[in-house]
Backbone of each chain as nested JSON, in Angstrom:
{
  "chains": [
    {"id": "A", "residues": [
      {"number": 1, "name": "UNK", "atoms": {"N": [-0.088, -1.099, -12.618], "CA": [-0.615, -1.73, -13.831], "C": [-0.797, -3.23, -13.604]}},
      {"number": 2, "name": "UNK", "atoms": {"N": [-1.804, -3.782, -14.246], "CA": [-2.096, -5.218, -14.147], "C": [-1.909, -5.87, -15.511]}},
      {"number": 3, "name": "UNK", "atoms": {"N": [-1.576, -7.171, -15.474], "CA": [-1.548, -7.983, -16.689], "C": [-2.559, -9.111, -16.519]}},
      {"number": 4, "name": "UNK", "atoms": {"N": [-3.604, -9.076, -17.335], "CA": [-4.596, -10.157, -17.309], "C": [-4.244, -11.175, -18.378]}},
      {"number": 5, "name": "UNK", "atoms": {"N": [-4.203, -12.441, -17.988], "CA": [-3.976, -13.512, -18.961], "C": [-5.277, -14.304, -19.079]}},
      {"number": 6, "name": "UNK", "atoms": {"N": [-5.878, -14.314, -20.253], "CA": [-7.186, -14.944, -20.449], "C": [-7.04, -16.122, -21.417]}},
      {"number": 7, "name": "UNK", "atoms": {"N": [-7.646, -17.246, -21.039], "CA": [-7.623, -18.446, -21.878], "C": [-9.053, -18.794, -22.235]}},
      {"number": 8, "name": "UNK", "atoms": {"N": [-9.355, -18.755, -23.513], "CA": [-10.717, -19.052, -23.972], "C": [-10.684, -20.368, -24.746]}},
      {"number": 9, "name": "UNK", "atoms": {"N": [-11.464, -21.329, -24.295], "CA": [-11.475, -22.627, -24.982], "C": [-12.915, -23.079, -25.232]}},
      {"number": 10, "name": "UNK", "atoms": {"N": [-13.067, -23.99, -26.16], "CA": [-14.407, -24.544, -26.381], "C": [-14.827, -25.337, -25.151]}},
      {"number": 11, "name": "UNK", "atoms": {"N": [-16.109, -25.356, -24.886], "CA": [-16.637, -26.237, -23.838], "C": [-16.366, -27.688, -24.25]}},
      {"number": 12, "name": "UNK", "atoms": {"N": [-16.225, -28.572, -23.243], "CA": [-15.896, -29.974, -23.527], "C": [-16.865, -30.585, -24.535]}},
      {"number": 13, "name": "UNK", "atoms": {"N": [-18.146, -30.178, -24.433], "CA": [-19.197, -30.794, -25.263], "C": [-19.106, -30.358, -26.725]}},
      {"number": 14, "name": "UNK", "atoms": {"N": [-18.31, -29.323, -27.004], "CA": [-18.28, -28.775, -28.358], "C": [-17.145, -29.436, -29.16]}},
      {"number": 15, "name": "UNK", "atoms": {"N": [-17.46, -29.928, -30.332], "CA": [-16.452, -30.523, -31.21], "C": [-15.461, -29.442, -31.641]}},
      {"number": 16, "name": "UNK", "atoms": {"N": [-14.188, -29.794, -31.74], "CA": [-13.145, -28.828, -32.116], "C": [-12.502, -29.295, -33.422]}},
      {"number": 17, "name": "UNK", "atoms": {"N": [-13.119, -28.991, -34.569], "CA": [-12.593, -29.488, -35.843], "C": [-11.161, -29.027, -36.131]}},
      {"number": 18, "name": "UNK", "atoms": {"N": [-10.856, -27.8, -35.679], "CA": [-9.496, -27.289, -35.914], "C": [-8.49, -28.133, -35.116]}},
      {"number": 19, "name": "UNK", "atoms": {"N": [-8.881, -28.48, -33.911], "CA": [-8.027, -29.326, -33.087], "C": [-7.82, -30.688, -33.74]}},
      {"number": 20, "name": "UNK", "atoms": {"N": [-8.896, -31.237, -34.3], "CA": [-8.793, -32.519, -35.005], "C": [-7.837, -32.408, -36.198]}},
      {"number": 21, "name": "UNK", "atoms": {"N": [-7.931, -31.309, -36.902], "CA": [-7.071, -31.115, -38.09], "C": [-5.602, -31.03, -37.669]}},
      {"number": 22, "name": "UNK", "atoms": {"N": [-5.342, -30.303, -36.587], "CA": [-3.955, -30.167, -36.116], "C": [-3.448, -31.533, -35.62]}},
      {"number": 23, "name": "UNK", "atoms": {"N": [-4.335, -32.289, -34.963], "CA": [-3.921, -33.626, -34.501], "C": [-3.513, -34.488, -35.702]}},
      {"number": 24, "name": "UNK", "atoms": {"N": [-4.293, -34.401, -36.783], "CA": [-3.946, -35.16, -37.981], "C": [-2.587, -34.763, -38.528]}},
      {"number": 25, "name": "UNK", "atoms": {"N": [-2.326, -33.479, -38.541], "CA": [-1.035, -32.99, -39.05], "C": [0.097, -33.481, -38.147]}},
      {"number": 26, "name": "UNK", "atoms": {"N": [-0.147, -33.478, -36.841], "CA": [0.867, -33.936, -35.878], "C": [1.144, -35.435, -36.085]}},
      {"number": 27, "name": "UNK", "atoms": {"N": [0.082, -36.188, -36.318], "CA": [0.271, -37.622, -36.567], "C": [1.068, -37.845, -37.85]}},
      {"number": 28, "name": "UNK", "atoms": {"N": [0.793, -37.048, -38.877], "CA": [1.537, -37.203, -40.132], "C": [3.021, -36.853, -39.953]}},
      {"number": 29, "name": "UNK", "atoms": {"N": [3.322, -36.053, -38.921], "CA": [4.733, -35.761, -38.619], "C": [5.366, -36.919, -37.851]}},
      {"number": 30, "name": "UNK", "atoms": {"N": [4.529, -37.894, -37.46], "CA": [5.073, -39.071, -36.787], "C": [4.839, -39.119, -35.286]}},
      {"number": 31, "name": "UNK", "atoms": {"N": [4.19, -38.134, -34.713], "CA": [3.976, -38.099, -33.266], "C": [2.617, -38.734, -32.928]}},
      {"number": 32, "name": "UNK", "atoms": {"N": [2.572, -40.048, -33.081], "CA": [1.282, -40.738, -32.909], "C": [0.912, -40.878, -31.439]}},
      {"number": 33, "name": "UNK", "atoms": {"N": [1.815, -40.486, -30.534], "CA": [1.479, -40.548, -29.109], "C": [0.503, -39.434, -28.696]}},
      {"number": 34, "name": "UNK", "atoms": {"N": [0.299, -38.49, -29.605], "CA": [-0.643, -37.393, -29.313], "C": [-2.076, -37.917, -29.463]}},
      {"number": 35, "name": "UNK", "atoms": {"N": [-2.871, -37.766, -28.42], "CA": [-4.208, -38.381, -28.426], "C": [-5.32, -37.359, -28.653]}},
      {"number": 36, "name": "UNK", "atoms": {"N": [-5.086, -36.125, -28.244], "CA": [-6.13, -35.11, -28.448], "C": [-5.488, -33.729, -28.498]}},
      {"number": 37, "name": "UNK", "atoms": {"N": [-6.038, -32.876, -29.348], "CA": [-5.576, -31.487, -29.425], "C": [-6.812, -30.599, -29.378]}},
      {"number": 38, "name": "UNK", "atoms": {"N": [-6.8, -29.644, -28.467], "CA": [-7.872, -28.652, -28.429], "C": [-7.221, -27.276, -28.53]}},
      {"number": 39, "name": "UNK", "atoms": {"N": [-7.831, -26.43, -29.342], "CA": [-7.237, -25.125, -29.616], "C": [-8.12, -24.034, -29.031]}},
      {"number": 40, "name": "UNK", "atoms": {"N": [-7.473, -23.02, -28.446], "CA": [-8.236, -21.894, -27.897], "C": [-7.522, -20.597, -28.182]}},
      {"number": 41, "name": "UNK", "atoms": {"N": [-8.075, -19.534, -27.645], "CA": [-7.486, -18.207, -27.812], "C": [-6.84, -17.786, -26.49]}},
      {"number": 42, "name": "UNK", "atoms": {"N": [-5.776, -17.028, -26.629], "CA": [-5.026, -16.58, -25.442], "C": [-4.872, -15.065, -25.562]}},
      {"number": 43, "name": "UNK", "atoms": {"N": [-5.268, -14.354, -24.52], "CA": [-5.187, -12.886, -24.552], "C": [-4.29, -12.404, -23.414]}},
      {"number": 44, "name": "UNK", "atoms": {"N": [-3.416, -11.476, -23.732], "CA": [-2.668, -10.768, -22.692], "C": [-3.194, -9.336, -22.688]}},
      {"number": 45, "name": "UNK", "atoms": {"N": [-3.732, -8.919, -21.569], "CA": [-4.401, -7.614, -21.482], "C": [-3.72, -6.769, -20.415]}},
      {"number": 46, "name": "UNK", "atoms": {"N": [-3.082, -5.675, -20.86], "CA": [-2.464, -4.746, -19.895], "C": [-3.507, -3.715, -19.51]}},
      {"number": 47, "name": "UNK", "atoms": {"N": [-3.633, -3.472, -18.212], "CA": [-4.697, -2.616, -17.696], "C": [-4.113, -1.675, -16.642]}},
      {"number": 48, "name": "UNK", "atoms": {"N": [-4.527, -0.437, -16.718], "CA": [-4.124, 0.523, -15.684], "C": [-4.667, 0.029, -14.344]}},
      {"number": 49, "name": "UNK", "atoms": {"N": [-4.067, 0.498, -13.253], "CA": [-4.5, 0.044, -11.922], "C": [-5.94, 0.471, -11.675]}},
      {"number": 50, "name": "UNK", "atoms": {"N": [-6.784, -0.505, -11.402], "CA": [-8.195, -0.23, -11.084], "C": [-8.513, -0.972, -9.796]}},
      {"number": 51, "name": "UNK", "atoms": {"N": [-9.663, -0.637, -9.189], "CA": [-9.996, -1.244, -7.903], "C": [-10.232, -2.751, -8.025]}},
      {"number": 52, "name": "UNK", "atoms": {"N": [-11.106, -3.128, -8.981], "CA": [-11.457, -4.559, -9.099], "C": [-11.121, -5.057, -10.511]}},
      {"number": 53, "name": "UNK", "atoms": {"N": [-9.832, -5.396, -10.75], "CA": [-9.453, -5.851, -12.09], "C": [-10.2, -7.118, -12.503]}},
      {"number": 54, "name": "UNK", "atoms": {"N": [-10.525, -7.961, -11.53], "CA": [-11.244, -9.208, -11.891], "C": [-12.569, -8.884, -12.565]}},
      {"number": 55, "name": "UNK", "atoms": {"N": [-13.263, -7.898, -12.005], "CA": [-14.575, -7.524, -12.576], "C": [-14.413, -7.023, -14.008]}},
      {"number": 56, "name": "UNK", "atoms": {"N": [-13.384, -6.206, -14.233], "CA": [-13.166, -5.669, -15.584], "C": [-12.906, -6.815, -16.566]}},
      {"number": 57, "name": "UNK", "atoms": {"N": [-12.004, -7.738, -16.162], "CA": [-11.666, -8.859, -17.053], "C": [-12.909, -9.715, -17.329]}},
      {"number": 58, "name": "UNK", "atoms": {"N": [-13.676, -10.009, -16.28], "CA": [-14.846, -10.868, -16.485], "C": [-15.874, -10.202, -17.399]}},
      {"number": 59, "name": "UNK", "atoms": {"N": [-16.096, -8.905, -17.206], "CA": [-17.062, -8.221, -18.061], "C": [-16.602, -8.212, -19.518]}},
      {"number": 60, "name": "UNK", "atoms": {"N": [-15.313, -7.968, -19.725], "CA": [-14.78, -7.956, -21.094], "C": [-14.897, -9.354, -21.723]}},
      {"number": 61, "name": "UNK", "atoms": {"N": [-14.646, -10.381, -20.929], "CA": [-14.782, -11.753, -21.456], "C": [-16.237, -12.054, -21.798]}},
      {"number": 62, "name": "UNK", "atoms": {"N": [-17.134, -11.731, -20.875], "CA": [-18.556, -12.035, -21.105], "C": [-19.129, -11.254, -22.287]}},
      {"number": 63, "name": "UNK", "atoms": {"N": [-18.667, -10.001, -22.448], "CA": [-19.253, -9.146, -23.497], "C": [-18.568, -9.3, -24.852]}},
      {"number": 64, "name": "UNK", "atoms": {"N": [-17.271, -9.742, -24.822], "CA": [-16.542, -9.633, -26.099], "C": [-15.651, -10.842, -26.431]}},
      {"number": 65, "name": "UNK", "atoms": {"N": [-14.819, -11.244, -25.479], "CA": [-13.76, -12.19, -25.844], "C": [-14.245, -13.638, -25.97]}},
      {"number": 66, "name": "UNK", "atoms": {"N": [-15.297, -13.985, -25.24], "CA": [-15.742, -15.388, -25.279], "C": [-17.204, -15.476, -25.708]}},
      {"number": 67, "name": "UNK", "atoms": {"N": [-17.504, -16.444, -26.547], "CA": [-18.901, -16.741, -26.889], "C": [-19.399, -17.711, -25.828]}},
      {"number": 68, "name": "UNK", "atoms": {"N": [-20.091, -17.187, -24.838], "CA": [-20.394, -17.988, -23.649], "C": [-21.33, -19.169, -23.953]}},
      {"number": 69, "name": "UNK", "atoms": {"N": [-21.903, -19.215, -25.153], "CA": [-22.715, -20.387, -25.489], "C": [-21.83, -21.595, -25.781]}},
      {"number": 70, "name": "UNK", "atoms": {"N": [-20.698, -21.34, -26.433], "CA": [-19.856, -22.46, -26.883], "C": [-18.509, -22.514, -26.161]}},
      {"number": 71, "name": "UNK", "atoms": {"N": [-18.143, -21.375, -25.566], "CA": [-16.794, -21.314, -25.009], "C": [-16.826, -21.073, -23.511]}},
      {"number": 72, "name": "UNK", "atoms": {"N": [-15.715, -21.434, -22.9], "CA": [-15.539, -21.152, -21.483], "C": [-14.206, -20.423, -21.343]}},
      {"number": 73, "name": "UNK", "atoms": {"N": [-14.013, -19.671, -20.271], "CA": [-12.734, -18.953, -20.119], "C": [-12.242, -19.038, -18.685]}},
      {"number": 74, "name": "UNK", "atoms": {"N": [-10.953, -18.916, -18.547], "CA": [-10.349, -18.745, -17.221], "C": [-9.292, -17.656, -17.354]}},
      {"number": 75, "name": "UNK", "atoms": {"N": [-8.907, -17.095, -16.232], "CA": [-7.95, -15.986, -16.331], "C": [-7.057, -15.933, -15.1]}},
      {"number": 76, "name": "UNK", "atoms": {"N": [-5.939, -15.248, -15.271], "CA": [-5.036, -14.938, -14.151], "C": [-4.778, -13.443, -14.237]}},
      {"number": 77, "name": "UNK", "atoms": {"N": [-4.583, -12.826, -13.076], "CA": [-4.251, -11.398, -13.083], "C": [-2.991, -11.198, -12.266]}},
      {"number": 78, "name": "UNK", "atoms": {"N": [-1.995, -10.623, -12.892], "CA": [-0.732, -10.352, -12.202], "C": [-0.568, -8.849, -12.08]}},
      {"number": 79, "name": "UNK", "atoms": {"N": [0.005, -8.44, -10.95], "CA": [0.388, -7.039, -10.871], "C": [1.666, -6.928, -11.687]}},
      {"number": 80, "name": "UNK", "atoms": {"N": [1.741, -5.982, -12.597], "CA": [2.852, -5.988, -13.547], "C": [4.201, -5.88, -12.879]}},
      {"number": 81, "name": "UNK", "atoms": {"N": [4.213, -5.518, -11.658], "CA": [5.501, -5.507, -10.968], "C": [5.973, -6.958, -10.805]}},
      {"number": 82, "name": "UNK", "atoms": {"N": [4.981, -7.962, -10.667], "CA": [5.374, -9.376, -10.494], "C": [5.564, -10.058, -11.836]}},
      {"number": 83, "name": "UNK", "atoms": {"N": [4.974, -9.52, -12.922], "CA": [4.885, -10.265, -14.199], "C": [6.262, -10.635, -14.731]}}
    ]},
    {"id": "B", "residues": [
      {"number": 1, "name": "UNK", "atoms": {"N": [-0.609, -40.56, -18.746], "CA": [-0.897, -39.578, -19.813], "C": [-0.467, -38.184, -19.368]}},
      {"number": 2, "name": "UNK", "atoms": {"N": [-0.071, -37.367, -20.314], "CA": [0.36, -35.986, -20.033], "C": [-0.602, -35.011, -20.709]}},
      {"number": 3, "name": "UNK", "atoms": {"N": [-0.687, -33.812, -20.105], "CA": [-1.402, -32.706, -20.743], "C": [-0.402, -31.579, -20.959]}},
      {"number": 4, "name": "UNK", "atoms": {"N": [-0.148, -31.265, -22.223], "CA": [0.723, -30.139, -22.545], "C": [-0.121, -28.908, -22.799]}},
      {"number": 5, "name": "UNK", "atoms": {"N": [0.232, -27.804, -22.14], "CA": [-0.464, -26.537, -22.393], "C": [0.535, -25.62, -23.095]}},
      {"number": 6, "name": "UNK", "atoms": {"N": [0.212, -25.218, -24.326], "CA": [1.147, -24.428, -25.136], "C": [0.535, -23.047, -25.418]}},
      {"number": 7, "name": "UNK", "atoms": {"N": [1.353, -22.017, -25.213], "CA": [0.91, -20.64, -25.467], "C": [1.801, -20.05, -26.55]}},
      {"number": 8, "name": "UNK", "atoms": {"N": [1.187, -19.718, -27.673], "CA": [1.955, -19.163, -28.792], "C": [1.562, -17.703, -28.962]}},
      {"number": 9, "name": "UNK", "atoms": {"N": [2.54, -16.814, -28.875], "CA": [2.239, -15.388, -29.025], "C": [3.222, -14.741, -29.997]}},
      {"number": 10, "name": "UNK", "atoms": {"N": [2.821, -13.594, -30.513], "CA": [3.738, -12.849, -31.386], "C": [4.936, -12.385, -30.56]}},
      {"number": 11, "name": "UNK", "atoms": {"N": [6.103, -12.329, -31.192], "CA": [7.264, -11.714, -30.55], "C": [6.947, -10.247, -30.274]}},
      {"number": 12, "name": "UNK", "atoms": {"N": [7.561, -9.688, -29.234], "CA": [7.297, -8.298, -28.825], "C": [7.45, -7.337, -30.004]}},
      {"number": 13, "name": "UNK", "atoms": {"N": [8.434, -7.624, -30.865], "CA": [8.749, -6.687, -31.959], "C": [7.688, -6.718, -33.058]}},
      {"number": 14, "name": "UNK", "atoms": {"N": [6.8, -7.712, -33.023], "CA": [5.83, -7.868, -34.118], "C": [4.535, -7.143, -33.762]}},
      {"number": 15, "name": "UNK", "atoms": {"N": [4.052, -6.309, -34.671], "CA": [2.789, -5.596, -34.475], "C": [1.646, -6.613, -34.434]}},
      {"number": 16, "name": "UNK", "atoms": {"N": [0.662, -6.372, -33.571], "CA": [-0.465, -7.294, -33.442], "C": [-1.76, -6.555, -33.817]}},
      {"number": 17, "name": "UNK", "atoms": {"N": [-2.053, -6.476, -35.125], "CA": [-3.225, -5.696, -35.543], "C": [-4.54, -6.211, -34.953]}},
      {"number": 18, "name": "UNK", "atoms": {"N": [-4.611, -7.537, -34.781], "CA": [-5.836, -8.096, -34.208], "C": [-5.999, -7.617, -32.765]}},
      {"number": 19, "name": "UNK", "atoms": {"N": [-4.888, -7.593, -32.058], "CA": [-4.919, -7.096, -30.682], "C": [-5.343, -5.636, -30.635]}},
      {"number": 20, "name": "UNK", "atoms": {"N": [-4.842, -4.852, -31.578], "CA": [-5.231, -3.43, -31.653], "C": [-6.735, -3.31, -31.907]}},
      {"number": 21, "name": "UNK", "atoms": {"N": [-7.238, -4.174, -32.782], "CA": [-8.673, -4.116, -33.115], "C": [-9.52, -4.458, -31.886]}},
      {"number": 22, "name": "UNK", "atoms": {"N": [-9.096, -5.484, -31.16], "CA": [-9.85, -5.884, -29.961], "C": [-9.771, -4.765, -28.915]}},
      {"number": 23, "name": "UNK", "atoms": {"N": [-8.604, -4.134, -28.801], "CA": [-8.483, -3.026, -27.839], "C": [-9.472, -1.91, -28.19]}},
      {"number": 24, "name": "UNK", "atoms": {"N": [-9.586, -1.619, -29.475], "CA": [-10.543, -0.591, -29.901], "C": [-11.965, -0.966, -29.516]}},
      {"number": 25, "name": "UNK", "atoms": {"N": [-12.307, -2.219, -29.714], "CA": [-13.665, -2.68, -29.372], "C": [-13.886, -2.586, -27.861]}},
      {"number": 26, "name": "UNK", "atoms": {"N": [-12.851, -2.932, -27.1], "CA": [-12.956, -2.86, -25.635], "C": [-13.146, -1.406, -25.197]}},
      {"number": 27, "name": "UNK", "atoms": {"N": [-12.411, -0.492, -25.826], "CA": [-12.569, 0.931, -25.482], "C": [-13.975, 1.401, -25.815]}},
      {"number": 28, "name": "UNK", "atoms": {"N": [-14.511, 0.952, -26.941], "CA": [-15.883, 1.376, -27.321], "C": [-16.914, 0.835, -26.337]}},
      {"number": 29, "name": "UNK", "atoms": {"N": [-16.539, -0.237, -25.615], "CA": [-17.454, -0.749, -24.57], "C": [-17.315, 0.079, -23.292]}},
      {"number": 30, "name": "UNK", "atoms": {"N": [-16.323, 0.982, -23.298], "CA": [-16.184, 1.866, -22.135], "C": [-15.029, 1.522, -21.206]}},
      {"number": 31, "name": "UNK", "atoms": {"N": [-14.268, 0.501, -21.505], "CA": [-13.164, 0.075, -20.626], "C": [-11.866, 0.723, -21.089]}},
      {"number": 32, "name": "UNK", "atoms": {"N": [-11.783, 2.023, -20.852], "CA": [-10.631, 2.778, -21.382], "C": [-9.379, 2.551, -20.547]}},
      {"number": 33, "name": "UNK", "atoms": {"N": [-9.515, 1.834, -19.415], "CA": [-8.318, 1.532, -18.607], "C": [-7.443, 0.453, -19.25]}},
      {"number": 34, "name": "UNK", "atoms": {"N": [-7.979, -0.181, -20.296], "CA": [-7.197, -1.209, -21.002], "C": [-6.16, -0.519, -21.889]}},
      {"number": 35, "name": "UNK", "atoms": {"N": [-4.895, -0.866, -21.704], "CA": [-3.826, -0.142, -22.408], "C": [-3.247, -0.942, -23.568]}},
      {"number": 36, "name": "UNK", "atoms": {"N": [-3.28, -2.249, -23.463], "CA": [-2.73, -3.047, -24.568], "C": [-3.394, -4.425, -24.573]}},
      {"number": 37, "name": "UNK", "atoms": {"N": [-3.623, -4.943, -25.771], "CA": [-4.154, -6.307, -25.904], "C": [-3.282, -7.044, -26.911]}},
      {"number": 38, "name": "UNK", "atoms": {"N": [-2.825, -8.223, -26.511], "CA": [-2.081, -9.067, -27.459], "C": [-2.768, -10.416, -27.498]}},
      {"number": 39, "name": "UNK", "atoms": {"N": [-2.933, -10.925, -28.693], "CA": [-3.697, -12.154, -28.867], "C": [-2.76, -13.274, -29.315]}},
      {"number": 40, "name": "UNK", "atoms": {"N": [-2.988, -14.477, -28.766], "CA": [-2.18, -15.622, -29.172], "C": [-3.035, -16.864, -29.274]}},
      {"number": 41, "name": "UNK", "atoms": {"N": [-2.362, -17.965, -29.548], "CA": [-3.069, -19.247, -29.651], "C": [-2.747, -20.087, -28.422]}},
      {"number": 42, "name": "UNK", "atoms": {"N": [-3.722, -20.878, -28.024], "CA": [-3.563, -21.712, -26.824], "C": [-3.909, -23.149, -27.233]}},
      {"number": 43, "name": "UNK", "atoms": {"N": [-3.017, -24.063, -26.947], "CA": [-3.244, -25.465, -27.326], "C": [-3.233, -26.335, -26.068]}},
      {"number": 44, "name": "UNK", "atoms": {"N": [-4.197, -27.221, -25.985], "CA": [-4.154, -28.269, -24.956], "C": [-3.91, -29.586, -25.687]}},
      {"number": 45, "name": "UNK", "atoms": {"N": [-2.813, -30.232, -25.354], "CA": [-2.392, -31.433, -26.085], "C": [-2.31, -32.619, -25.121]}},
      {"number": 46, "name": "UNK", "atoms": {"N": [-3.188, -33.599, -25.339], "CA": [-3.136, -34.811, -24.498], "C": [-2.207, -35.803, -25.178]}},
      {"number": 47, "name": "UNK", "atoms": {"N": [-1.3, -36.368, -24.397], "CA": [-0.247, -37.222, -24.955], "C": [-0.099, -38.475, -24.102]}},
      {"number": 48, "name": "UNK", "atoms": {"N": [0.042, -39.604, -24.767], "CA": [0.305, -40.84, -24.025], "C": [1.633, -40.679, -23.296]}},
      {"number": 49, "name": "UNK", "atoms": {"N": [1.842, -41.498, -22.271], "CA": [3.072, -41.378, -21.478], "C": [4.277, -41.711, -22.347]}},
      {"number": 50, "name": "UNK", "atoms": {"N": [5.2, -40.766, -22.427], "CA": [6.444, -40.956, -23.188], "C": [7.603, -40.579, -22.281]}},
      {"number": 51, "name": "UNK", "atoms": {"N": [8.817, -40.949, -22.691], "CA": [9.961, -40.68, -21.831], "C": [10.231, -39.187, -21.658]}},
      {"number": 52, "name": "UNK", "atoms": {"N": [10.326, -38.464, -22.775], "CA": [10.653, -37.028, -22.688], "C": [9.543, -36.184, -23.329]}},
      {"number": 53, "name": "UNK", "atoms": {"N": [8.444, -35.941, -22.591], "CA": [7.332, -35.175, -23.167], "C": [7.753, -33.763, -23.589]}},
      {"number": 54, "name": "UNK", "atoms": {"N": [8.731, -33.208, -22.891], "CA": [9.16, -31.844, -23.26], "C": [9.694, -31.832, -24.685]}},
      {"number": 55, "name": "UNK", "atoms": {"N": [10.462, -32.854, -25.02], "CA": [11.048, -32.903, -26.382], "C": [9.951, -33.011, -27.43]}},
      {"number": 56, "name": "UNK", "atoms": {"N": [8.949, -33.835, -27.136], "CA": [7.846, -34.002, -28.106], "C": [7.141, -32.662, -28.31]}},
      {"number": 57, "name": "UNK", "atoms": {"N": [6.825, -31.985, -27.208], "CA": [6.093, -30.709, -27.309], "C": [6.941, -29.684, -28.066]}},
      {"number": 58, "name": "UNK", "atoms": {"N": [8.223, -29.608, -27.74], "CA": [9.074, -28.6, -28.404], "C": [9.198, -28.881, -29.897]}},
      {"number": 59, "name": "UNK", "atoms": {"N": [9.331, -30.144, -30.251], "CA": [9.452, -30.476, -31.688], "C": [8.161, -30.129, -32.429]}},
      {"number": 60, "name": "UNK", "atoms": {"N": [7.014, -30.439, -31.794], "CA": [5.727, -30.127, -32.436], "C": [5.564, -28.612, -32.582]}},
      {"number": 61, "name": "UNK", "atoms": {"N": [5.984, -27.873, -31.56], "CA": [5.886, -26.404, -31.648], "C": [6.791, -25.874, -32.756]}},
      {"number": 62, "name": "UNK", "atoms": {"N": [8.035, -26.343, -32.779], "CA": [8.996, -25.843, -33.778], "C": [8.582, -26.21, -35.201]}},
      {"number": 63, "name": "UNK", "atoms": {"N": [8.004, -27.389, -35.338], "CA": [7.677, -27.867, -36.694], "C": [6.303, -27.417, -37.183]}},
      {"number": 64, "name": "UNK", "atoms": {"N": [5.379, -27.144, -36.204], "CA": [3.988, -26.959, -36.668], "C": [3.236, -25.803, -35.999]}},
      {"number": 65, "name": "UNK", "atoms": {"N": [3.255, -25.776, -34.665], "CA": [2.313, -24.878, -33.979], "C": [2.76, -23.412, -33.993]}},
      {"number": 66, "name": "UNK", "atoms": {"N": [4.055, -23.172, -34.047], "CA": [4.51, -21.773, -33.984], "C": [5.338, -21.427, -35.207]}},
      {"number": 67, "name": "UNK", "atoms": {"N": [5.131, -20.225, -35.73], "CA": [5.985, -19.697, -36.806], "C": [7.155, -19.012, -36.109]}},
      {"number": 68, "name": "UNK", "atoms": {"N": [8.256, -19.72, -36.008], "CA": [9.345, -19.251, -35.136], "C": [9.983, -17.947, -35.618]}},
      {"number": 69, "name": "UNK", "atoms": {"N": [9.641, -17.502, -36.823], "CA": [10.167, -16.203, -37.273], "C": [9.443, -15.064, -36.566]}},
      {"number": 70, "name": "UNK", "atoms": {"N": [8.123, -15.246, -36.361], "CA": [7.318, -14.139, -35.823], "C": [6.773, -14.425, -34.432]}},
      {"number": 71, "name": "UNK", "atoms": {"N": [6.772, -15.708, -34.094], "CA": [6.109, -16.071, -32.837], "C": [7.075, -16.703, -31.85]}},
      {"number": 72, "name": "UNK", "atoms": {"N": [6.658, -16.68, -30.607], "CA": [7.412, -17.345, -29.558], "C": [6.415, -18.222, -28.791]}},
      {"number": 73, "name": "UNK", "atoms": {"N": [6.892, -19.253, -28.13], "CA": [5.952, -20.11, -27.391], "C": [6.519, -20.478, -26.032]}},
      {"number": 74, "name": "UNK", "atoms": {"N": [5.614, -20.778, -25.128], "CA": [6.014, -21.367, -23.835], "C": [5.018, -22.478, -23.538]}},
      {"number": 75, "name": "UNK", "atoms": {"N": [5.395, -23.353, -22.653], "CA": [4.489, -24.48, -22.415], "C": [4.613, -24.979, -20.984]}},
      {"number": 76, "name": "UNK", "atoms": {"N": [3.591, -25.696, -20.571], "CA": [3.601, -26.398, -19.269], "C": [3.187, -27.835, -19.576]}},
      {"number": 77, "name": "UNK", "atoms": {"N": [3.73, -28.758, -18.785], "CA": [3.327, -30.154, -18.977], "C": [2.883, -30.703, -17.629]}},
      {"number": 78, "name": "UNK", "atoms": {"N": [1.654, -31.201, -17.599], "CA": [1.128, -31.768, -16.36], "C": [0.913, -33.261, -16.579]}},
      {"number": 79, "name": "UNK", "atoms": {"N": [1.185, -34.009, -15.516], "CA": [0.803, -35.419, -15.6], "C": [-0.707, -35.425, -15.386]}},
      {"number": 80, "name": "UNK", "atoms": {"N": [-1.463, -36.093, -16.238], "CA": [-2.91, -35.939, -16.189], "C": [-3.509, -36.36, -14.87]}},
      {"number": 81, "name": "UNK", "atoms": {"N": [-2.756, -37.059, -14.075], "CA": [-3.284, -37.376, -12.754], "C": [-3.39, -36.076, -11.963]}},
      {"number": 82, "name": "UNK", "atoms": {"N": [-2.449, -35.041, -12.236], "CA": [-2.493, -33.784, -11.467], "C": [-3.454, -32.796, -12.099]}},
      {"number": 83, "name": "UNK", "atoms": {"N": [-3.765, -32.913, -13.407], "CA": [-4.458, -31.846, -14.168], "C": [-5.808, -31.496, -13.514]}}
    ]}
  ]
}
């Protein structure tokens, strides 16, 4: 079995209003040393053993998990014996 | 400057209906080898250089980013020169 860890974030060029809102809340808590907050989605995907897990993860990201116009993704794949 | 990477996920004991929904969508795309999907939040936090960045990140997580009753978090901190 494999464990895919996928991180989906906005592209640098895309404004992240939610991140701005969280930064404001953090500043109101007194942590003014925080300069930027960007928020993304994190997926943990357990997958039965397949030949090319990278291909499966990439296809799922391209077709479903990430809006490739505005978002970018990166991933790690662990064999669940190592996870 | 530091870059904090924070991963907030549901505790194992908490049902993840959104993850179940995404798994269903993935199966309908034909990827039936996917056995489980869990969804979380991912934060990238840029912070000015402070003495104990770990303490700042943990306090922000405990106070704001994670609902410690249902969620758990882990984080990494990179000096932005390494990022």
